[in-house]
C-alpha positions as CSV (number, residue, x, y, z in Angstrom):
1,M,-74.8,320.8,380.3
2,K,-74.9,317.4,382.0
3,N,-73.1,314.3,380.7
4,V,-75.7,311.8,379.5
5,G,-75.1,308.1,379.0
6,I,-76.8,304.8,378.4
7,I,-77.1,303.0,381.8
8,A,-78.9,299.9,380.5
9,V,-80.0,298.2,377.3
10,G,-82.6,295.6,376.4
11,E,-84.2,293.7,373.5
12,Y,-87.2,291.7,372.5
13,I,-87.2,289.4,369.4
14,P,-90.3,287.5,368.3
15,K,-90.0,283.7,368.4
16,K,-91.2,282.9,364.9
17,I,-88.3,282.5,362.4
18,L,-88.5,282.8,358.6
19,T,-85.4,281.3,356.9
20,N,-84.2,281.8,353.4
21,K,-85.3,278.2,352.7
22,D,-88.8,279.2,353.7
23,L,-88.7,282.2,351.3
24,E,-87.7,279.9,348.5
25,K,-91.2,278.4,348.8
26,M,-92.8,281.8,348.7
27,V,-91.1,283.8,345.9
28,D,-88.6,283.1,343.1
29,T,-85.4,283.4,345.1
30,S,-82.7,281.2,346.7
31,D,-80.8,280.9,349.9
32,E,-77.5,281.5,348.0
33,W,-78.8,284.6,346.3
34,I,-80.1,286.2,349.5
35,T,-77.0,285.3,351.5
36,T,-74.6,286.6,348.8
37,R,-76.5,289.8,348.2
38,T,-77.5,290.7,351.7
39,G,-75.7,288.5,354.3
40,I,-79.1,287.5,355.7
41,K,-79.9,283.9,356.6
42,E,-83.1,284.3,358.7
43,R,-85.4,286.9,360.2
44,H,-87.9,286.9,363.1
45,L,-91.6,287.8,362.6
46,V,-94.4,288.5,364.9
47,E,-97.5,286.4,365.0
48,K,-100.1,288.6,366.8
49,E,-97.8,291.2,368.4
50,A,-97.8,295.0,367.6
51,A,-94.9,297.5,367.8
52,S,-95.8,298.4,371.4
53,D,-95.8,294.8,372.5
54,L,-92.2,294.4,371.2
55,A,-91.3,297.7,372.7
56,V,-92.6,296.7,376.1
57,G,-90.5,293.5,376.0
58,A,-87.4,295.4,375.2
59,A,-88.2,298.1,377.9
60,L,-88.7,295.6,380.6
61,D,-85.4,293.9,379.7
62,A,-83.6,297.2,380.0
63,L,-85.3,298.2,383.2
64,K,-84.3,294.8,384.8
65,S,-80.6,295.7,384.6
66,S,-80.9,299.5,385.1
67,G,-81.8,299.6,388.8
68,L,-84.8,301.7,388.0
69,A,-88.5,301.1,388.1
70,A,-90.9,302.2,385.4
71,A,-92.2,304.9,387.8
72,D,-88.7,306.5,387.6
73,L,-89.0,307.2,383.9
74,D,-89.6,310.8,382.9
75,L,-89.6,310.3,379.2
76,I,-90.4,307.6,376.7
77,I,-89.5,307.9,373.0
78,V,-90.4,305.2,370.6
79,A,-88.6,305.3,367.2
80,T,-90.8,303.4,364.7
81,I,-92.2,303.5,361.2
82,T,-94.7,300.7,362.0
83,P,-96.7,302.2,364.9
84,D,-99.7,300.4,366.5
85,M,-101.9,303.1,365.0
86,Q,-101.5,306.5,363.3
87,F,-102.4,308.0,366.7
88,P,-102.0,307.9,369.6
89,S,-98.3,307.4,369.8
90,T,-96.9,303.9,370.3
91,A,-95.0,305.4,373.3
92,C,-98.3,306.1,375.0
93,F,-99.2,302.4,374.7
94,V,-95.8,301.5,376.1
95,Q,-96.3,303.9,379.1
96,A,-99.6,302.4,380.0
97,K,-98.4,298.8,379.7
98,I,-95.3,299.2,381.9
99,G,-96.8,301.7,384.4
100,A,-94.5,304.7,383.7
101,K,-97.2,307.1,384.8
102,K,-95.1,310.3,385.1
103,A,-93.3,309.9,381.7
104,L,-94.0,312.2,378.8
105,C,-94.4,310.2,375.6
106,F,-94.0,310.6,371.9
107,D,-92.8,308.8,368.8
108,I,-90.1,309.6,366.3
109,S,-90.4,308.6,362.6
110,A,-86.8,308.6,361.2
111,A,-86.9,305.2,359.6
112,C,-83.6,303.2,360.0
113,A,-81.9,306.1,361.7
114,G,-84.7,306.4,364.3
115,F,-82.9,305.0,367.2
116,V,-79.9,307.4,366.8
117,Y,-82.4,310.3,366.4
118,A,-84.2,309.2,369.5
119,L,-81.0,309.0,371.5
120,A,-80.0,312.5,370.5
121,T,-83.5,313.8,371.4
122,A,-83.5,312.1,374.8
123,Q,-80.0,313.4,375.5
124,Q,-81.2,317.0,375.1
125,F,-84.1,316.5,377.6
126,I,-81.7,315.1,380.2
127,S,-78.7,317.4,379.7
128,S,-81.0,320.5,379.9
129,G,-82.5,319.3,383.2
130,V,-86.1,318.8,381.9
131,C,-86.0,315.0,382.5
132,K,-83.9,312.7,384.6
133,N,-84.4,309.2,383.2
134,A,-85.4,308.4,379.6
135,L,-86.4,305.2,377.9
136,V,-85.6,305.1,374.2
137,V,-86.9,302.2,372.1
138,G,-86.6,301.2,368.4
139,S,-89.5,298.9,367.7
140,E,-90.6,297.6,364.3
141,V,-93.1,295.2,362.8
142,L,-91.9,295.5,359.3
143,S,-93.7,292.3,358.3
144,S,-96.9,294.4,358.4
145,I,-95.7,296.6,355.5
146,T,-93.6,294.0,353.6
147,D,-94.9,292.8,350.2
148,W,-94.4,289.1,350.5
149,K,-94.8,288.8,346.7
150,D,-91.9,291.2,346.0
151,R,-88.8,289.1,346.0
152,N,-86.5,292.2,345.9
153,T,-87.7,293.5,349.3
154,C,-89.4,290.7,351.2
155,V,-86.0,288.9,351.8
156,L,-84.7,291.9,353.7
157,F,-86.9,292.7,356.6
158,G,-87.7,291.4,360.1
159,D,-89.4,292.4,363.3
160,G,-87.9,293.2,366.7
161,A,-87.2,295.9,369.3
162,G,-84.2,297.2,371.2
163,A,-84.2,299.7,374.1
164,A,-81.8,301.9,376.0
165,I,-82.3,303.8,379.3
166,L,-80.5,307.1,379.5
167,S,-79.5,309.1,382.6
168,E,-76.9,311.6,383.8
169,V,-73.5,310.0,384.2
170,K,-70.4,311.3,385.9
171,S,-68.2,311.0,382.8
172,G,-68.3,309.7,379.3
173,G,-71.7,309.0,377.8
174,I,-72.8,310.5,374.4
175,M,-69.8,312.5,373.2
176,A,-71.0,313.7,369.8
177,T,-73.9,313.2,367.4
178,Y,-74.4,314.0,363.7
179,L,-77.8,313.9,362.2
180,G,-78.8,314.8,358.6
181,S,-81.6,314.5,356.0
182,N,-82.1,314.9,352.3
183,G,-85.8,315.2,351.5
184,E,-85.2,315.3,347.8
185,M,-84.7,311.5,347.9
186,T,-88.0,310.4,349.4
187,R,-88.8,308.5,346.2
188,L,-86.1,305.9,346.8
189,L,-87.7,304.2,349.8
190,N,-91.3,304.6,351.0
191,V,-94.8,303.3,351.6
192,P,-96.9,305.3,349.2
193,A,-100.4,304.8,350.6
194,G,-102.1,305.1,354.0
195,G,-101.3,308.7,354.7
196,S,-103.0,312.0,353.8
197,R,-101.3,312.0,350.4
198,M,-102.9,308.8,349.3
199,P,-105.6,307.6,351.8
200,A,-106.6,304.0,351.8
201,S,-109.0,302.9,349.1
202,H,-109.8,299.8,347.1
203,E,-107.4,301.0,344.4
204,T,-104.5,301.5,346.8
205,I,-105.1,298.1,348.2
206,D,-105.5,296.4,344.8
207,T,-102.2,298.0,343.5
208,R,-100.3,297.1,346.7
209,M,-99.5,300.7,347.6
210,H,-99.5,300.0,351.4
211,Y,-96.2,298.0,351.2
212,I,-92.5,299.1,351.1
213,K,-91.3,300.3,347.7
214,M,-87.5,300.5,347.3
215,Q,-85.0,301.4,344.6
216,G,-82.2,299.3,345.8
217,N,-79.3,300.1,343.5
218,E,-79.5,303.8,344.1
219,L,-79.9,303.3,347.8
220,F,-76.9,301.0,348.0
221,K,-74.6,303.6,346.6
222,L,-76.0,306.5,348.7
223,A,-75.9,304.4,351.9
224,V,-72.1,303.6,351.5
225,T,-71.3,307.3,350.8
226,I,-73.5,308.8,353.5
227,M,-72.7,306.3,356.2
228,T,-69.0,306.9,355.5
229,E,-69.3,310.6,355.7
230,A,-71.5,310.5,358.8
231,A,-68.9,308.4,360.6
232,E,-66.1,310.8,359.6
233,E,-68.1,313.8,360.7
234,V,-69.2,312.5,364.1
235,L,-65.6,311.6,364.9
236,R,-64.5,315.1,363.9
237,R,-67.1,316.5,366.3
238,A,-65.9,314.3,369.1
239,G,-62.2,315.1,368.5
240,L,-61.3,311.5,367.9
241,K,-59.7,309.3,365.2
242,F,-60.9,306.0,363.9
243,S,-58.0,304.3,365.8
244,D,-59.8,305.5,369.0
245,V,-62.9,303.6,368.2
246,D,-63.3,300.2,369.9
247,L,-66.5,299.0,368.1
248,V,-68.6,300.2,365.3
249,I,-72.3,299.3,365.4
250,P,-73.9,300.1,362.1
251,H,-77.5,299.9,361.0
252,Q,-78.0,296.3,359.8
253,A,-79.4,296.9,356.3
254,N,-77.1,294.8,354.2
255,A,-73.8,293.2,354.9
256,R,-72.3,294.3,351.6
257,I,-73.1,298.0,352.5
258,I,-71.5,297.6,355.9
259,M,-68.4,296.0,354.6
260,A,-68.1,298.6,351.8
261,V,-68.3,301.4,354.5
262,A,-65.7,299.6,356.6
263,K,-63.4,299.3,353.6
264,K,-63.7,303.0,352.8
265,L,-63.0,303.9,356.4
266,G,-60.1,301.5,356.7
267,L,-61.7,299.7,359.6
268,A,-60.7,296.1,360.4
269,E,-63.6,293.6,360.2
270,E,-63.3,292.7,363.9
271,K,-64.2,296.3,364.8
272,I,-67.6,295.9,363.1
273,Y,-70.5,294.4,364.9
274,L,-72.9,292.3,362.7
275,N,-76.1,290.4,363.6
276,I,-77.8,290.9,360.2
277,E,-77.4,287.1,359.5
278,K,-80.1,286.2,362.0
279,F,-82.3,289.2,362.2
280,G,-82.3,291.0,358.8
281,N,-83.1,294.7,358.5
282,M,-85.4,295.8,361.4
283,S,-85.2,299.5,360.6
284,S,-85.0,301.6,363.8
285,A,-84.7,298.4,365.9
286,S,-81.6,297.2,364.1
287,T,-79.0,299.5,365.7
288,A,-80.8,299.2,369.1
289,T,-80.7,295.4,369.2
290,A,-77.2,295.2,367.8
291,L,-76.0,297.5,370.6
292,C,-77.9,295.4,373.2
293,E,-76.4,292.1,371.8
294,A,-72.9,293.5,371.7
295,V,-73.2,294.6,375.4
296,K,-74.6,291.2,376.5
297,E,-71.9,289.4,374.6
298,G,-69.2,291.3,376.4
299,K,-68.0,293.1,373.3
300,V,-68.7,296.5,374.9
301,K,-66.7,297.3,378.1
302,K,-66.6,300.3,380.4
303,G,-64.5,303.0,378.8
304,D,-64.9,301.7,375.2
305,I,-65.6,304.2,372.4
306,I,-68.6,303.0,370.4
307,L,-69.7,304.4,367.1
308,L,-73.3,304.1,366.0
309,D,-73.9,304.7,362.3
310,A,-77.3,304.5,360.6
311,F,-79.0,305.5,357.3
312,G,-82.6,305.2,356.1
313,A,-85.6,306.4,354.2
314,G,-86.1,310.2,354.1
315,L,-83.3,310.2,353.3
316,V,-82.0,310.4,356.9
317,W,-78.8,309.5,358.6
318,G,-77.4,309.6,362.1
319,A,-74.1,308.8,363.8
320,S,-73.3,308.9,367.5
321,I,-70.1,308.5,369.5
322,I,-70.6,307.0,373.0
323,K,-68.0,306.5,375.7
324,W,-69.4,303.5,377.6
């Protein structure tokens, strides 16, 4: 099996910013409450863009530093829970917009763990020799499914996209991955209507069933436990210890969750990368953009051991160890 690594990263963040002060005018909340409970100060929102538009921006950013052209891509995977349409896949829209004519395309729906799931999937295509170069994008327009009248959820989410290009590498790359799911917990975080279970109707619209519904307290406890266990398991699979890890890039759901995980794992705060303050929770795009920003800020260097750790609706979780 071939070694597969990330050779380039990219991101695209919409320009419009919604601050906590702005939210104070929309719902019964406060900047202090949001900051204390979540660590979020602002988030970016689209104006007229769809998930594929954000994905294209991130893809072009990654291609720019990869040394590859779009025509060199054999595979495009878009991780998203806010696709342009139910079908065709958002990845097909991306392919057409960037001119990656020979790439096979599909989407992955694994909520906040989508980017890690997509990386693991692309790795299999390349390591087995089916594909040579893959584009993986986490792209979300969560503002399109956020209930802006629900103060418990609307403060959390933002829009954005992050991308990675994967190819065969001589050494290092993705060393280990751990993915998991628990479908018995689907009730904790979902959008009830719009699918075959509850098709769109006047009733589903009137009762606001097309927006995110979340049971936050239960999710908080599960997230801390599962992200901790996922980090421990992926390190075991890689044959490494926490002292070997140079940087942990967690899903940016809630700063309190992330710090609770770090405490349970005995990790120093300087080993944890956070950008939730300025972006909020962007689901599958969170880990992708955090990785991109960490690389661009020089916090990831050649030879570093990086731990990605994500958790989301499903329930699903995914952790990956990458030697940069």
